[in-house]
C-alpha positions in Angstrom: 147.9 117.2 94.0 145.0 116.6 96.6 141.4 117.5 95.2 139.2 117.4 98.4 138.4 120.9 98.9 135.1 120.2 100.7 131.8 121.2 98.9 133.6 122.5 95.8 133.1 121.1 92.4 135.8 119.6 90.6 135.6 118.7 86.8 137.9 115.6 86.9 138.8 113.7 90.0 140.5 110.3 90.6 139.6 108.9 94.1 142.2 106.5 95.3 141.3 103.6 97.6 140.2 100.1 98.0 137.1 100.0 95.6 134.1 97.8 96.4 132.7 97.1 92.9 129.7 94.9 92.0 132.0 92.0 91.3 135.1 92.4 93.5 137.2 94.7 95.7 139.8 96.5 93.7 142.7 97.1 96.1 144.4 100.4 95.5 142.4 101.4 92.5 141.3 104.7 91.1 137.6 105.9 90.5 137.7 108.2 87.6 134.9 110.9 87.9 134.0 113.7 85.6 131.8 116.4 87.2 129.0 114.2 88.8 129.6 110.9 86.9 131.9 108.0 87.1 134.1 107.4 84.1 135.6 104.2 85.1 137.8 102.2 87.4 141.5 101.7 86.9 144.3 100.1 88.7 147.1 102.5 87.7 147.2 106.1 86.5 149.0 106.9 83.2 150.0 110.0 81.3 146.5 109.9 79.7 144.8 110.6 83.2 147.2 113.7 83.9 144.1 116.0 83.8 142.5 114.2 86.8 143.1 115.6 90.3 144.1 112.6 92.5 142.3 112.5 95.8 144.5 110.5 98.0 143.3 111.1 101.5 141.2 107.8 101.4 143.8 105.5 99.7 143.9 103.1 102.7 140.0 103.1 103.1 137.2 101.2 101.5 135.4 103.0 98.9 131.9 101.8 98.7 128.8 103.0 96.7 126.6 105.3 98.8 123.9 103.8 100.8 120.5 103.6 99.5 117.6 103.6 102.1 114.2 102.8 100.5 112.3 102.5 103.7 112.5 105.1 106.4 110.4 107.8 108.2 113.2 110.4 108.8 115.3 110.9 112.0 114.8 114.5 112.7 112.6 117.7 112.4 109.3 116.8 113.9 108.1 116.0 117.5 105.8 113.6 115.8 107.0 110.8 113.4 104.2 112.0 110.8 106.0 115.3 110.7 109.8 114.4 110.1 109.5 114.7 106.3 107.9 118.0 106.5 111.6 119.0 106.8 113.3 117.1 103.9 116.6 119.1 103.8 117.2 118.8 107.5 116.7 114.8 107.3 118.7 114.6 104.0 121.7 116.1 105.6 121.3 113.9 108.7 121.4 110.9 106.3 124.4 112.1 104.5 126.5 112.1 107.6 125.7 108.3 108.0 126.8 107.6 104.3 123.3 107.3 102.9 123.5 109.3 99.7 120.1 108.3 98.1 116.7 108.2 100.0 113.2 107.3 99.6 110.8 109.1 102.2 108.4 106.7 103.4 105.1 108.4 104.2 102.5 107.3 106.6 98.8 107.9 105.8 96.6 108.8 108.7 92.6 109.2 108.5 93.0 111.4 111.5 95.5 113.8 109.9 94.7 114.1 106.2 96.0 117.7 105.9 99.3 116.7 107.5 99.6 113.9 105.0 99.0 116.3 102.2 101.6 118.6 103.4 104.2 116.1 103.9 103.6 114.9 100.3 103.9 118.4 99.0 107.1 118.9 100.9 108.8 115.7 99.7 107.6 116.2 96.1 109.1 119.6 95.9 112.4 118.2 97.0 112.8 115.2 94.9 115.9 115.2 92.6 117.2 118.4 94.2 121.0 118.5 94.6 121.3 120.1 98.1 124.8 120.9 99.4 125.9 118.3 102.1 122.8 116.3 101.9 121.5 113.0 100.4 119.4 113.1 97.3 115.6 112.4 97.8 115.0 110.1 95.0 111.3 109.6 95.6 108.6 108.2 97.9 107.7 105.0 99.5 104.2 105.1 100.3 103.6 102.7 103.3 99.8 102.3 102.9 97.0 103.4 102.6 95.8 100.1 101.6 97.0 97.9 104.7 95.1 95.1 106.5 97.2 94.9 109.7 98.5 98.5 110.8 101.1 97.2 113.2 102.5 100.6 114.4 100.8 102.7 111.8 97.8 104.8 112.4 94.3 103.9 110.9 94.5 104.4 107.1 91.6 105.2 104.8 90.5 102.2 102.5 90.2 104.2 99.2 87.9 103.1 96.4 89.8 102.8 92.9 89.3 106.4 91.8 90.3 108.2 95.1 93.3 105.7 95.1 94.2 107.0 91.6 93.9 110.5 92.6 96.2 109.9 95.7 98.7 108.3 93.4 98.5 111.4 90.9 99.7 113.6 93.9 103.0 111.6 94.1 104.6 111.5 90.8 107.8 110.6 92.3 106.5 107.5 94.0 108.6 104.6 93.4 107.2 102.0 95.9 103.9 101.3 97.6 103.2 99.1 100.5 99.8 97.3 99.7 98.1 94.2 101.5 97.1 91.4 99.3 94.0 90.5 101.5 92.7 93.9 101.1 93.3 93.8 97.2 91.7 90.5 96.8 88.4 92.2 98.0 88.3 94.5 95.0 90.0 92.0 92.3 93.3 93.7 92.7 92.2 96.7 90.9 94.5 99.0 92.9 97.5 96.8 92.6 96.8 96.7 88.9 97.1 100.6 88.6 100.4 100.5 90.5 101.7 98.1 87.9 100.4 100.2 85.2 102.0 103.5 86.4 105.5 101.9 87.0 105.2 101.9 90.9 106.6 98.8 92.5 104.0 97.3 94.6 105.3 96.0 98.0 103.3 93.2 99.8 103.2 93.9 103.5 101.3 95.0 106.7 99.2 91.9 106.3 98.9 89.1 109.0 95.6 87.9 107.4 96.7 87.2 103.9 95.9 83.7 102.6 97.7 81.5 100.1 95.1 82.3 97.6 95.3 86.0 98.1 98.9 86.2 97.8 98.9 84.2 94.6 96.5 86.4 93.1 98.9 89.4 93.6 101.7 87.4 92.2 99.8 86.0 89.3 98.8 89.6 88.2 102.4 90.8 88.6 103.6 88.0 86.4 101.3 89.2 83.6 103.1 92.6 83.6 106.5 90.7 84.1 107.1 92.6 87.4 108.7 91.1 90.4 106.9 92.4 93.5 108.6 93.6 96.7 107.7 92.7 100.3 107.8 95.3 103.3 110.0 94.5 106.3 110.1 90.7 106.3 108.8 89.3 109.7 107.5 92.4 110.9 103.6 92.7 110.6 103.3 89.5 108.6 102.4 85.8 109.6 104.2 82.5 109.0 102.9 79.1 109.6 103.8 75.5 108.4 100.3 74.6 107.1 98.2 77.7 107.1 100.8 79.6 105.0 100.8 83.3 104.7 103.0 86.3 103.5 106.4 85.3 105.3 106.1 81.9 103.8 106.1 83.4 100.3 108.9 85.7 101.0 111.5 83.4 102.7 111.9 80.9 99.8 114.1 81.4 96.7 111.5 79.5 94.3 108.1 78.0 94.5 107.0 74.5 94.2 106.3 73.1 90.6 102.4 73.1 91.3 100.0 74.6 88.6 98.9 77.3 90.8 102.4 78.5 91.3 103.1 78.7 87.6 104.9 81.8 86.5 105.0 83.4 90.0 108.4 84.6 91.4 109.0 85.2 95.1 109.0 89.1 95.8 112.4 90.7 96.7 112.7 91.1 100.3 113.8 94.1 102.7 114.8 93.4 106.2 115.4 95.9 109.3 118.8 94.4 110.1 119.4 96.0 113.5 119.3 92.8 115.7 116.2 94.3 117.3 113.3 94.2 114.8 114.5 90.8 113.7 116.4 88.3 115.8 119.8 87.4 114.5 118.7 83.7 113.9 115.7 84.9 111.9 117.9 87.4 109.9 120.3 84.5 109.1 117.4 82.6 107.6 116.7 85.4 105.1 120.5 85.6 104.2 120.7 81.9 103.9 117.6 81.3 101.7 117.5 84.4 99.5 120.0 85.7 97.0 121.9 88.4 98.8 123.4 89.7 95.4 120.0 90.6 94.1 116.9 89.9 96.3 117.7 91.2 99.7 117.5 94.7 100.7 118.5 96.2 104.1 116.5 99.1 105.3 116.5 101.4 108.3 112.8 101.9 108.9 114.0 104.5 111.3 111.4 106.9 113.1 114.1 108.9 115.0 117.8 109.6 115.3 119.6 107.6 118.0 119.7 110.2 120.8 119.2 108.1 124.0 116.3 109.6 126.1 114.8 111.7 123.3 111.0 111.4 122.9 108.9 111.4 119.9 105.3 111.1 119.2 104.1 108.1 117.1 100.3 107.4 116.4 99.1 109.3 119.3 101.7 107.8 121.9 104.9 108.8 123.1 108.1 106.8 122.4 111.4 107.0 123.9 115.0 106.2 122.4 116.7 103.6 124.6 120.5 103.7 125.0 120.7 100.0 123.5 118.9 100.9 120.3 115.4 101.6 118.8 112.4 103.6 120.4 110.0 102.0 122.6 106.4 103.2 123.6 106.0 104.6 127.1 102.8 104.0 129.2 100.3 106.7 130.4 102.6 107.3 133.4 105.5 108.0 131.0 107.4 104.7 132.0 109.1 102.8 129.2 107.4 99.6 128.0 108.8 96.7 126.0 106.7 97.6 123.0 108.8 98.5 120.0 107.7 101.7 118.2 110.5 101.9 115.7 114.1 101.9 114.8 116.9 104.5 115.3 119.8 102.7 113.5 121.2 103.9 110.2 121.9 101.5 107.2 125.7 102.0 107.9 125.2 100.2 111.2 123.4 97.5 109.5 126.2 97.3 106.8 128.8 96.9 109.7 126.5 94.1 111.3 126.3 92.3 107.9 130.1 92.2 107.6 131.0 91.3 111.2 128.2 89.4 112.8 126.7 87.5 109.7 129.9 86.8 107.8 128.9 88.7 104.8 131.8 89.6 102.2 132.0 93.4 101.3 130.6 92.9 97.8 127.5 91.1 99.1 127.0 93.4 102.0 127.3 96.3 99.7 124.7 95.0 97.5 122.3 94.7 100.1 122.5 98.3 101.3 123.0 100.0 98.0 122.5 98.0 94.5 119.7 95.9 95.6 117.5 98.6 97.0 118.2 100.9 94.1 117.2 98.1 91.6 113.8 97.7 93.5 113.2 101.3 93.3 114.2 101.6 89.8 117.1 103.9 90.5 119.2 103.3 87.3 122.2 105.4 88.1 122.7 104.9 91.8 123.8 101.9 93.9 127.0 100.8 92.4 130.6 101.9 91.5 130.5 101.6 87.7 130.9 103.5 84.5 127.9 106.0 83.8 126.6 105.9 87.5 126.4 109.0 89.7 129.7 109.6 91.8 128.0 108.7 95.2 130.6 107.2 97.4 131.2 106.5 101.1 134.7 106.0 102.4 134.8 103.5 105.2 137.8 102.8 107.5 139.5 99.4 107.4 137.7 98.4 110.4 134.4 99.2 109.0 133.5 101.3 111.9 134.0 104.9 110.7 132.7 106.9 108.1 135.8 108.9 106.7 134.2 110.8 103.7 131.1 111.1 101.6 130.8 112.1 98.0 127.4 112.9 96.4 127.1 113.6 92.7 130.8 114.2 92.5 131.2 116.6 95.5 132.6 115.8 98.7 130.0 116.6 101.4 131.0 118.8 104.4 130.3 116.2 107.1 132.4 115.2 110.3 133.7 111.7 110.5 131.1 109.5 112.0 131.3 106.4 114.0 129.2 103.7 112.4 128.7 101.3 115.3 127.7 103.0 118.6 128.2 100.9 121.7 124.9 99.3 122.5 124.0 96.1 124.3 121.8 95.0 121.2 124.9 95.1 118.9 127.1 92.8 121.2 
């Protein structure tokens, strides 16, 4: 009997397909689900499973854990990037269509628009944890700032003293990650970084082209005292690398540090990468995939600022950007003509999963971990990111060519989303 009545809850389901687990791919296995949770994975149904309704529509497809995007600025809803997360439900439905079932909303801080930032925080906080039909779950907030040394594309942010910083953090009880610059923190003896560690928020080092070896080591040494591994924000982007005057990228790209006294007890941060072949050149991306442990330390993120609708315009930091057909959004000049200045991404995590498997030679298990389990672990989302007993039944069914999303399950319910082609024809993906 089929059990794929879209959108309706079913108490006991057995999803049949080629299941990508944290260890292997189970060909022709069954995921047993009760209500919103996974009971286990089996290779054959027996009489004891008679109470399960078998979903056979995806038996020839790969069944992956739902994608987890811990760094994005929304795709729809506003004419300005700052406004996208004022409309969380609209964005969460858009993410679900692309196979992303768990999301952190990346909030931008702007000294020029404090009320707008406050409204965005309120909108996202009110939606965190809500189960909305046909929508991804908003699991929390990634605060991209405000303590940043090198804005990149971000607007100017307030450099808050400790108490004001604590007050801001208190307005975001669902905050999971905050991007913070070590060069700014060293100026105040890492007091704001210490506060993040004490309240259980994962600090992510980033937006810092100025950071010195000593300033970065100070942050790592403090984190070691709390037994916390730091994260790092979009590797290569808005950080520096040099072979003698080392900076943040040097600390992120290596799997371990030299046996020198000043590096004692320090561990490299986990690393996130915008793997769209635009923000990071394929050779540079290969460096990350070769030097870091892809099964635990590498997270792939979208960092999107707009959906991929070629020709569509969006305002970002007071300037207009246009979505190009080959991917991403680029700034336009005062006459409205496109420039070569990259404003932000438009690709989904599903597209990057496809690229990991087809262009970078990653196996299904490793690629799945980079788009699901690893980001979930960084954000301390204990019940999402992998197909395993006790986890939420968040699944994405992908065609055998990895180019089509055939179905999405969120908390044990099939989402009413149309089949979506993963890799759109673009010059940048060839």
